[in-house]
C-alpha positions as CSV (number, residue, x, y, z in Angstrom):
1,M,-3.8,-1.3,-23.7
2,A,-5.5,1.3,-21.6
3,D,-9.2,1.8,-20.6
4,A,-11.3,4.6,-21.1
5,Q,-10.9,6.0,-17.5
6,T,-7.4,5.8,-17.5
7,I,-7.3,7.9,-21.2
8,E,-9.2,10.6,-19.7
9,I,-7.4,11.2,-16.7
10,M,-4.0,10.9,-18.7
11,Q,-5.7,13.8,-20.9
12,G,-6.0,15.3,-18.0
13,I,-2.3,15.1,-16.7
14,L,-0.8,15.8,-20.1
15,A,-3.0,18.9,-20.5
16,R,-1.8,20.3,-17.3
17,H,1.7,20.1,-18.1
18,A,1.1,21.0,-22.1
19,K,2.8,24.1,-21.4
20,Q,6.0,23.0,-19.3
21,E,9.3,22.6,-21.0
22,G,11.1,19.3,-20.1
23,P,7.8,17.8,-18.9
24,L,8.4,14.3,-18.7
25,L,9.7,14.0,-14.9
26,P,6.6,16.8,-13.6
27,I,4.4,14.1,-15.7
28,L,5.3,11.0,-13.9
29,H,5.2,12.6,-10.8
30,S,1.5,13.9,-11.3
31,V,1.0,10.2,-12.5
32,Q,2.2,8.8,-9.5
33,A,0.3,11.1,-7.2
34,E,-2.6,10.0,-9.2
35,Y,-2.1,6.0,-9.2
36,G,0.4,5.6,-6.1
37,F,2.8,4.0,-8.6
38,I,3.2,4.7,-12.6
39,P,1.0,1.8,-14.4
40,A,2.6,0.0,-17.3
41,D,-0.3,1.1,-19.6
42,V,0.6,4.7,-19.4
43,V,4.0,4.5,-20.3
44,Q,3.2,4.4,-24.1
45,I,0.5,7.3,-24.0
46,I,3.3,9.3,-22.3
47,A,5.7,8.3,-24.8
48,D,2.9,9.1,-27.4
49,H,2.4,12.7,-26.2
50,L,6.0,13.8,-25.9
51,N,7.2,12.1,-29.2
52,I,9.7,9.8,-27.6
53,T,10.3,6.1,-27.0
54,R,8.7,3.8,-24.5
55,A,12.0,2.9,-23.6
56,E,13.0,6.4,-22.8
57,V,10.4,6.8,-20.2
58,H,11.0,3.7,-18.7
59,G,14.4,4.7,-18.2
60,V,13.2,7.5,-16.4
61,I,11.0,5.5,-14.1
62,S,13.7,2.8,-13.5
63,F,16.3,5.4,-13.1
64,Y,14.9,7.6,-10.4
65,H,14.2,5.5,-7.0
66,D,10.9,7.3,-6.1
67,F,8.9,6.2,-9.3
68,R,7.5,2.8,-8.7
69,D,6.4,0.5,-11.1
70,A,3.4,-1.1,-8.5
71,P,1.5,-0.2,-5.9
72,A,3.5,0.3,-2.5
73,G,2.2,-1.1,0.6
74,K,0.2,0.7,3.1
75,H,3.3,2.0,4.6
76,V,6.5,3.0,3.3
77,I,9.6,2.6,5.4
78,K,12.9,3.7,4.3
79,I,16.5,3.3,5.7
80,C,19.3,5.6,5.1
81,R,22.4,3.8,3.5
82,A,24.8,6.6,3.4
83,E,28.1,6.5,4.8
84,A,27.4,8.3,8.1
85,C,24.3,6.3,8.8
86,Q,26.6,3.0,7.5
87,S,29.1,3.8,10.1
88,V,26.4,3.6,13.0
89,G,25.0,0.2,12.2
90,A,22.6,0.7,9.1
91,N,23.8,-2.3,7.6
92,A,22.9,-4.4,10.4
93,L,19.6,-2.4,10.9
94,S,18.6,-2.9,7.2
95,D,19.8,-6.6,7.5
96,R,17.6,-7.1,10.1
97,A,14.4,-5.1,8.3
98,L,14.8,-7.0,5.2
99,E,14.6,-10.3,7.3
100,K,11.8,-9.5,9.7
101,L,9.8,-8.5,6.5
102,G,11.0,-11.7,4.6
103,V,11.5,-8.7,1.3
104,E,14.2,-7.4,-0.8
105,W,14.7,-3.4,-1.1
106,G,12.1,-2.2,-3.0
107,G,9.6,-5.2,-2.0
108,T,6.2,-5.2,-0.3
109,T,5.3,-7.5,2.3
110,T,2.9,-10.5,1.2
111,N,0.0,-8.7,3.6
112,G,0.8,-5.3,1.8
113,A,1.3,-3.7,4.8
114,V,4.7,-2.5,4.1
115,T,7.2,-1.4,1.4
116,I,11.1,-1.2,2.0
117,E,13.2,1.3,0.2
118,A,16.7,2.4,0.7
119,V,17.6,5.7,0.4
120,Y,21.2,7.6,0.5
121,C,20.5,10.5,2.8
122,L,17.9,11.3,5.0
123,G,19.9,14.3,6.2
124,L,19.8,13.3,9.9
125,C,23.6,12.2,9.9
126,A,23.7,13.4,13.3
127,C,21.2,11.6,14.5
128,A,22.5,8.2,12.2
129,P,21.1,5.8,11.4
130,A,17.7,7.3,10.6
131,A,14.8,6.1,8.8
132,M,11.5,7.3,7.4
133,V,8.3,5.6,7.9
134,D,5.3,7.2,6.0
135,G,6.9,10.7,5.2
136,K,8.3,11.5,9.0
137,V,12.4,11.1,9.5
138,I,13.5,8.7,12.7
139,G,16.9,9.3,14.1
140,R,19.1,6.9,16.3
141,V,17.0,3.9,15.0
142,D,18.5,0.6,16.8
143,G,17.0,-2.8,16.8
144,A,14.8,-1.7,19.5
145,K,13.4,1.1,17.5
146,L,13.3,-0.7,14.3
147,D,11.3,-3.7,15.8
148,K,8.6,-0.8,17.1
149,L,8.1,0.4,13.8
150,L,8.0,-2.6,11.6
151,A,4.7,-3.5,14.6
152,E,3.4,-0.3,14.2
153,A,3.3,-0.6,10.5
154,G,1.6,-4.2,10.6
155,A,4.5,-6.0,9.5
């Protein structure tokens, strides 16, 4: 059950999207921009407002990788898992990152410093393997560069 402050915030978000056709994705983006993730207690509010089921809202949240149901770490590191990056070592790089962080894909380190996510193309194929740290794309990531990125992120 949402508290009064959450209900007030949601009323504002829903009002901003009231005249849009197909507003679910824009609403979810606004919620995530507000909270940094999609809190469980707002799913029913959205469903009721749009006259859809809670399962339909959850289905959209779980389908799109950019939506989170829990807060991300202070730093978000995304490693490209597309074929071009895989062909030049992204799988080994990914395994190394997951092992160093002690988490699975989508996980956040216990100290809350880093969330690691898989992406399937950063548009930097010519400089593969690629990663993104807090929205900044980085090419030609090797083991040493990955270790430096993780250390700078506090992992």
